[in-house]
C-alpha positions, 0 to 999 in steps of 0.5 A, a space after each residue: 626864527 630870524 631873531 634867533 639867527 641874529 642872536 646866534 650870529 651875535 653870540 658867534 661874533 662875541 665869542 670870536 672877539 673874546 678869543 681874539 682879545 685873549 690871544 692879544 693879551 697873552 701875546 700870541 698875536 699882535 693887536 690890529 692897532 699895534 706897530 707894523 714897522 718903524 725906524 731905529 736911530 743909534 747915537 753915540 752915548 752922551 759921555 762919548 766925545 764923538 757925538 756930533 750935532 747939526 746947526 740946531 744942536 740936534 745929534 747926528 745918528 751913527 746908524 738909521 735902521 728901517 725895521 719890521 716889528 715883532 711884538 707877538 709870540 708868533 712873530 718873535 718865534 718866526 722872526 728872520 728864520 723864514 728869510 734868506 737875506 737882509 740888506 744893510 740898513 734894514 732889520 727887525 725890532 723885537 718888542 718885549 713887555 718888560 726889560 729882562 734877560 732874553 736868549 735868542 737862538 739861531 734855529 732855522 737861520 740861513 744867514 749871519 746877524 748882529 743881535 743888539 739888546 736895548 734896555 728900557 732906558 734905550 741904551 745898548 747893553 749887549 751886542 752879539 755877532 751871531 753866525 748861522 748854523 752849519 750844514 749839520 746844525 739846527 741852530 738850537 745850540 747857537 744861543 745869545 743872551 742879553 738884557 733888554 726890553 727891545 732887541 734889534 737884529 741887523 746883518 752881521 757886520 753892520 754894527 761894526 761898520 757903523 760903529 754901534 757899540 755898548 752904551 750907545 743910545 737908541 731912538 725908536 719910532 714905531 708906526 702902523 698903517 694909520 700913523 705913528 703909535 709910539 715915538 721915543 722918548 715917551 711920546 705915544 700918539 694914536 692915528 697920526 696921519 702919515 704918508 704911506 710906506 712900503 711894507 718891509 718883509 723881514 723876520 728874526 729868531 727868538 727864544 725867551 730864557 726858560 722857554 724856547 719861543 723862537 
């Protein structure tokens, strides 16, 4: 009898594990080893004469944003819609599986934001200055489209205040509680020990083109 209970327990655990893996595969939930937060740095495009460098030849970013990461369908759907404000220098980074055209909607938003689309080469392709829906609007009609693999949302006016513009280059470092898991341009490192970071409680609003998924 004891063996039977053990076998049943193992079958339940295996079933739950399989369901969890399937949910991760279809993008409905984040993998437990996936990124939680990170840092996005924006630099003038290489052809821009305004780019500056320090004594070691390293370029100085025009903007540095601490971001929460939305890399699952649920996180991209909820986004910033359950928050009532966002401080300058903070934001949310939406991570998509591939570069393509995406449409973001302002459903349920309580504040204005800048929506920055970034392609697979980490170059900014489009910037929208999005307003929150009015008293008689639900935000469904407020749609902003661009092409990218990543989408950065920051407080409205932040892009203009820092000089962020189309053609600028972006570096992205993502991490979870165990350490850095992705660092641009092409570095991937699992379980690199880092100092603890405070959690960033942020969100955003997203809809995939062709199927609303905010």
